[in-house]
DONUZA-619544 format. One record per residue (C-alpha): x, y, z; residue number from 1; chain. Coordinates in nm, 3 decimals, always signed. Layout:
X,Y,Z,NUM,A $
...
END
This chain:
+6.133,+0.595,+1.308,1,A $
+5.821,+0.798,+1.299,2,A $
+5.463,+0.682,+1.291,3,A $
+5.273,+0.811,+0.991,4,A $
+5.012,+1.056,+1.114,5,A $
+4.849,+1.122,+0.782,6,A $
+4.949,+0.903,+0.488,7,A $
+4.851,+0.983,+0.133,8,A $
+4.498,+1.046,+0.019,9,A $
+4.168,+0.980,+0.197,10,A $
+4.122,+0.624,+0.063,11,A $
+4.449,+0.517,+0.224,12,A $
+4.341,+0.674,+0.555,13,A $
+4.026,+0.467,+0.538,14,A $
+4.230,+0.155,+0.477,15,A $
+4.442,+0.236,+0.779,16,A $
+4.131,+0.258,+0.994,17,A $
+4.019,-0.081,+0.864,18,A $
+4.362,-0.223,+0.937,19,A $
+4.338,-0.092,+1.292,20,A $
+4.008,-0.275,+1.341,21,A $
+4.160,-0.595,+1.206,22,A $
+4.455,-0.552,+1.442,23,A $
+4.220,-0.528,+1.739,24,A $
+4.042,-0.845,+1.629,25,A $
+4.375,-1.021,+1.576,26,A $
+4.489,-0.923,+1.926,27,A $
+4.169,-1.062,+2.081,28,A $
+4.204,-1.390,+1.891,29,A $
+4.568,-1.416,+1.996,30,A $
+4.475,-1.367,+2.362,31,A $
+4.206,-1.635,+2.340,32,A $
+4.453,-1.880,+2.185,33,A $
+4.744,-1.808,+2.418,34,A $
+4.800,-2.179,+2.479,35,A $
+4.833,-2.260,+2.109,36,A $
+5.196,-2.316,+2.002,37,A $
+5.328,-2.048,+1.766,38,A $
+5.419,-2.142,+1.410,39,A $
+5.798,-2.161,+1.405,40,A $
+5.877,-2.318,+1.068,41,A $
+6.068,-2.065,+0.852,42,A $
+5.878,-2.186,+0.546,43,A $
+5.545,-2.096,+0.711,44,A $
+5.647,-1.755,+0.845,45,A $
+5.540,-1.437,+0.666,46,A $
+5.797,-1.250,+0.456,47,A $
+6.038,-1.030,+0.653,48,A $
+6.119,-0.666,+0.580,49,A $
+6.387,-0.439,+0.717,50,A $
+6.339,-0.100,+0.882,51,A $
+6.667,+0.083,+0.961,52,A $
+6.540,+0.253,+1.277,53,A $
+6.484,+0.067,+1.605,54,A $
+6.153,-0.115,+1.647,55,A $
+6.183,-0.125,+2.026,56,A $
+5.911,+0.135,+2.081,57,A $
+5.680,+0.027,+1.798,58,A $
+5.390,-0.103,+2.005,59,A $
+5.082,-0.279,+1.872,60,A $
+4.888,-0.049,+1.642,61,A $
+5.191,+0.154,+1.525,62,A $
+5.173,+0.277,+1.167,63,A $
+5.507,+0.263,+0.986,64,A $
+5.628,+0.331,+0.634,65,A $
+5.857,+0.084,+0.461,66,A $
+6.175,+0.219,+0.301,67,A $
+6.142,+0.256,-0.079,68,A $
+6.332,-0.062,-0.171,69,A $
+6.140,-0.266,+0.085,70,A $
+5.810,-0.122,-0.037,71,A $
+5.892,-0.215,-0.397,72,A $
+5.986,-0.565,-0.292,73,A $
+5.661,-0.605,-0.096,74,A $
+5.421,-0.466,-0.355,75,A $
+5.592,-0.533,-0.688,76,A $
+5.797,-0.849,-0.634,77,A $
+5.593,-1.039,-0.374,78,A $
+5.266,-0.869,-0.478,79,A $
+5.142,-0.837,-0.122,80,A $
+4.800,-0.687,-0.084,81,A $
+4.621,-0.494,+0.186,82,A $
+4.577,-0.713,+0.494,83,A $
+4.861,-0.954,+0.408,84,A $
+5.079,-1.044,+0.707,85,A $
+5.451,-0.971,+0.725,86,A $
+5.737,-0.937,+0.973,87,A $
+5.953,-0.634,+1.041,88,A $
+6.310,-0.646,+1.172,89,A $
+6.561,-0.375,+1.257,90,A $
+6.889,-0.568,+1.273,91,A $
+6.915,-0.500,+1.647,92,A $
+6.723,-0.809,+1.758,93,A $
+6.376,-0.654,+1.755,94,A $
+6.107,-0.826,+1.545,95,A $
+5.740,-0.732,+1.517,96,A $
+5.441,-0.882,+1.339,97,A $
+5.252,-0.650,+1.105,98,A $
+5.023,-0.637,+0.807,99,A $
+5.020,-0.430,+0.492,100,A $
+4.783,-0.138,+0.544,101,A $
+4.807,+0.011,+0.198,102,A $
+5.031,+0.151,-0.072,103,A $
+5.046,+0.473,-0.268,104,A $
+5.293,+0.651,-0.495,105,A $
+5.510,+0.736,-0.193,106,A $
+5.553,+0.371,-0.092,107,A $
+5.389,+0.120,+0.141,108,A $
+5.249,+0.155,+0.489,109,A $
+5.227,-0.125,+0.746,110,A $
+5.032,-0.158,+1.068,111,A $
+5.180,-0.356,+1.359,112,A $
+4.948,-0.616,+1.513,113,A $
+5.154,-0.704,+1.821,114,A $
+5.420,-0.562,+2.047,115,A $
+5.780,-0.606,+1.930,116,A $
+5.988,-0.889,+2.072,117,A $
+6.365,-0.890,+2.115,118,A $
+6.558,-1.209,+2.047,119,A $
+6.842,-1.266,+2.292,120,A $
+7.192,-1.331,+2.166,121,A $
+7.327,-1.675,+2.255,122,A $
+7.626,-1.895,+2.185,123,A $
+7.963,-1.790,+2.052,124,A $
+7.978,-1.460,+1.864,125,A $
+8.230,-1.501,+1.585,126,A $
+8.405,-1.222,+1.398,127,A $
+8.531,-1.333,+1.056,128,A $
+8.849,-1.140,+0.974,129,A $
+8.933,-1.222,+0.613,130,A $
+9.172,-1.066,+0.362,131,A $
+8.896,-1.048,+0.102,132,A $
+8.994,-0.729,-0.082,133,A $
+9.155,-0.916,-0.370,134,A $
+8.855,-1.142,-0.434,135,A $
+8.693,-1.093,-0.774,136,A $
+8.390,-1.206,-0.968,137,A $
+8.136,-1.178,-0.688,138,A $
+8.334,-1.399,-0.450,139,A $
+8.349,-1.133,-0.179,140,A $
+7.971,-1.091,-0.199,141,A $
+7.936,-1.467,-0.157,142,A $
+8.158,-1.452,+0.152,143,A $
+7.945,-1.178,+0.309,144,A $
+7.619,-1.356,+0.227,145,A $
+7.727,-1.694,+0.365,146,A $
+7.885,-1.541,+0.675,147,A $
+7.550,-1.377,+0.747,148,A $
+7.354,-1.697,+0.681,149,A $
+7.582,-1.897,+0.913,150,A $
+7.539,-1.653,+1.198,151,A $
+7.871,-1.466,+1.212,152,A $
+7.843,-1.161,+1.435,153,A $
+8.065,-0.946,+1.216,154,A $
+8.298,-0.945,+0.918,155,A $
+8.624,-0.753,+0.902,156,A $
+8.799,-0.690,+0.569,157,A $
+9.161,-0.750,+0.656,158,A $
+9.445,-0.551,+0.498,159,A $
+9.762,-0.754,+0.454,160,A $
+10.085,-0.726,+0.259,161,A $
+9.942,-0.940,-0.022,162,A $
+9.594,-0.785,-0.005,163,A $
+9.660,-0.419,+0.084,164,A $
+9.321,-0.268,-0.015,165,A $
+8.956,-0.361,-0.060,166,A $
+8.924,-0.209,-0.406,167,A $
+8.629,-0.013,-0.539,168,A $
+8.389,-0.291,-0.633,169,A $
+8.500,-0.399,-0.980,170,A $
+8.339,-0.721,-1.092,171,A $
+8.129,-0.730,-0.775,172,A $
+7.921,-0.427,-0.873,173,A $
+7.598,-0.600,-0.967,174,A $
+7.262,-0.515,-0.809,175,A $
+7.232,-0.675,-0.466,176,A $
+6.931,-0.891,-0.387,177,A $
+6.636,-0.665,-0.299,178,A $
+6.880,-0.375,-0.272,179,A $
+7.089,-0.258,-0.563,180,A $
+7.257,+0.079,-0.568,181,A $
+6.954,+0.259,-0.427,182,A $
+6.958,+0.079,-0.095,183,A $
+7.077,+0.262,+0.214,184,A $
+7.397,+0.185,+0.397,185,A $
+7.382,-0.059,+0.680,186,A $
+7.648,-0.124,+0.941,187,A $
+7.475,-0.322,+1.210,188,A $
+7.284,-0.042,+1.379,189,A $
+7.341,+0.264,+1.161,190,A $
+7.102,+0.543,+1.077,191,A $
+6.820,+0.514,+0.831,192,A $
+6.877,+0.567,+0.461,193,A $
+6.723,+0.913,+0.460,194,A $
+6.960,+1.028,+0.732,195,A $
+7.277,+0.885,+0.584,196,A $
+7.405,+0.901,+0.228,197,A $
+7.399,+0.571,+0.046,198,A $
+7.740,+0.411,+0.063,199,A $
+7.935,+0.337,-0.251,200,A $
+8.215,+0.095,-0.322,201,A $
+8.266,-0.242,-0.167,202,A $
+8.194,-0.151,+0.196,203,A $
+7.852,-0.013,+0.108,204,A $
+7.776,-0.303,-0.121,205,A $
+7.875,-0.560,+0.141,206,A $
+7.645,-0.388,+0.390,207,A $
+7.355,-0.416,+0.144,208,A $
+7.429,-0.783,+0.076,209,A $
+7.442,-0.846,+0.452,210,A $
+7.102,-0.680,+0.500,211,A $
+6.943,-0.891,+0.226,212,A $
+7.093,-1.208,+0.378,213,A $
+6.969,-1.110,+0.725,214,A $
+6.611,-1.101,+0.598,215,A $
+6.642,-1.418,+0.392,216,A $
+6.778,-1.635,+0.674,217,A $
+6.561,-1.473,+0.945,218,A $
+6.850,-1.376,+1.170,219,A $
+6.744,-1.106,+1.419,220,A $
+7.078,-0.924,+1.434,221,A $
+7.251,-0.775,+1.133,222,A $
+7.598,-0.887,+1.029,223,A $
+7.820,-0.595,+1.123,224,A $
+8.063,-0.492,+0.849,225,A $
+8.370,-0.344,+1.017,226,A $
+8.599,-0.094,+0.843,227,A $
+8.911,-0.236,+0.677,228,A $
+9.158,-0.337,+0.947,229,A $
+9.534,-0.392,+0.948,230,A $
+9.702,-0.698,+1.094,231,A $
+9.837,-0.481,+1.376,232,A $
+9.486,-0.361,+1.467,233,A $
+9.352,-0.715,+1.447,234,A $
+9.619,-0.832,+1.691,235,A $
+9.489,-0.584,+1.948,236,A $
+9.141,-0.733,+1.915,237,A $
+9.278,-1.085,+1.940,238,A $
+9.435,-1.001,+2.276,239,A $
+9.091,-0.897,+2.409,240,A $
+8.896,-1.192,+2.259,241,A $
+8.800,-1.516,+2.433,242,A $
+8.940,-1.718,+2.143,243,A $
+9.109,-1.657,+1.809,244,A $
+9.185,-1.912,+1.538,245,A $
+9.403,-1.856,+1.233,246,A $
+9.383,-2.082,+0.930,247,A $
+9.723,-2.210,+0.818,248,A $
+9.872,-2.514,+0.643,249,A $
+9.805,-2.884,+0.707,250,A $
+10.087,-2.916,+0.961,251,A $
+9.896,-2.712,+1.222,252,A $
+9.677,-2.875,+1.489,253,A $
+9.354,-3.019,+1.352,254,A $
+9.049,-2.795,+1.374,255,A $
+8.849,-3.069,+1.547,256,A $
+9.092,-3.088,+1.838,257,A $
+9.119,-2.711,+1.880,258,A $
+8.742,-2.662,+1.866,259,A $
+8.681,-2.936,+2.123,260,A $
+8.899,-2.751,+2.372,261,A $
+8.719,-2.415,+2.337,262,A $
+8.512,-2.317,+2.637,263,A $
+8.274,-2.022,+2.650,264,A $
+8.336,-1.795,+2.951,265,A $
+8.082,-1.864,+3.229,266,A $
+7.795,-1.620,+3.255,267,A $
+7.844,-1.439,+2.926,268,A $
+7.873,-1.481,+2.551,269,A $
+8.194,-1.616,+2.406,270,A $
+8.356,-1.378,+2.159,271,A $
+8.599,-1.521,+1.907,272,A $
+8.785,-1.418,+1.592,273,A $
+8.848,-1.633,+1.285,274,A $
+9.150,-1.512,+1.086,275,A $
+9.185,-1.604,+0.719,276,A $
+9.472,-1.479,+0.506,277,A $
+9.474,-1.359,+0.146,278,A $
+9.537,-1.542,-0.177,279,A $
+9.907,-1.615,-0.149,280,A $
+9.869,-1.670,+0.228,281,A $
+10.010,-1.480,+0.522,282,A $
+10.366,-1.356,+0.518,283,A $
+10.587,-1.516,+0.786,284,A $
+10.591,-1.182,+0.971,285,A $
+10.212,-1.151,+0.974,286,A $
+10.164,-1.506,+1.097,287,A $
+10.419,-1.448,+1.372,288,A $
+10.231,-1.136,+1.483,289,A $
+9.899,-1.320,+1.501,290,A $
+10.040,-1.610,+1.699,291,A $
+10.221,-1.377,+1.937,292,A $
+9.890,-1.197,+2.001,293,A $
+9.732,-1.526,+2.112,294,A $
+9.573,-1.672,+1.797,295,A $
+9.577,-2.052,+1.772,296,A $
+9.682,-2.204,+1.438,297,A $
+9.441,-2.457,+1.290,298,A $
+9.461,-2.681,+0.985,299,A $
+9.169,-2.688,+0.742,300,A $
+9.267,-3.008,+0.566,301,A $
+9.526,-3.098,+0.305,302,A $
+9.369,-2.914,+0.010,303,A $
+9.446,-2.559,-0.093,304,A $
+9.137,-2.346,-0.028,305,A $
+9.044,-2.003,-0.157,306,A $
+9.016,-1.736,+0.110,307,A $
+8.635,-1.725,+0.105,308,A $
+8.610,-2.107,+0.110,309,A $
+8.843,-2.133,+0.407,310,A $
+8.653,-1.865,+0.600,311,A $
+8.314,-2.026,+0.549,312,A $
+8.444,-2.379,+0.615,313,A $
+8.592,-2.267,+0.947,314,A $
+8.281,-2.073,+1.048,315,A $
+8.042,-2.351,+0.948,316,A $
+8.231,-2.615,+1.148,317,A $
+8.242,-2.403,+1.463,318,A $
+7.876,-2.304,+1.436,319,A $
+7.773,-2.667,+1.411,320,A $
+8.005,-2.803,+1.681,321,A $
+7.986,-2.538,+1.951,322,A $
+7.664,-2.454,+2.139,323,A $
END
């Protein structure tokens, strides 16, 4: 992430100087009102935009350029104008307040008005491992979006006997919110879109959907999209996790009872894995492998659920019940 030393034509440079003066005034006002509670309602917060590079070193007064898709969203969709406030996030927990300094044919430039703040991780960090490769009609996009909105730490496309690949996109290839096919690849801490070729296929699309959801729900950390993983590889991760639950039929222990017995390890974050099989369910051999690795079977009720429904139902319950 580089500060813009000279951006565009002379009029834009003048606007940047004016923005710098407004930033100084804003800092003084903020210092004078240090005892005033900050506005925390999501509905009252300024719109959030994503920068792929770390914001850790972007101190007050830094001048940054928005990526092309973010710039279009700010100036064309939201119609922000010079001086309008906004938030920047990097998907690594760093968030900084800024304002729009100006726009030109090359994009939009913002001016930070405060030092960046890092939001600490807390609570259980859940990995959703779901055999979602066979999902059609936008259902895999929905799974990624809702997993991000519900605070999952990561999502792993699971390769099983009945769902052996993730496909190439198919019916899911529609423009992602605020992204589309031009957006850069994002895998929870990757390089910026100029330094890495835009990803194609489902993995790249899921990463773009996850980035859009991260901004919409104001989560500070991006949903990590792991590479497709076999059941054997997942079993190795289960053995190292603090907890692992696998959704099975109604004869398994009730989710409520299993969740009530989960305890986060003292002094650190709890890391768990939620395992959801494909349409057609696990094979007996796969289920035996997961249970032997230490996963606990849980029942999700007496109705037959689609893979994406089961994954989100399990995640939503645990997010609401566990601290």
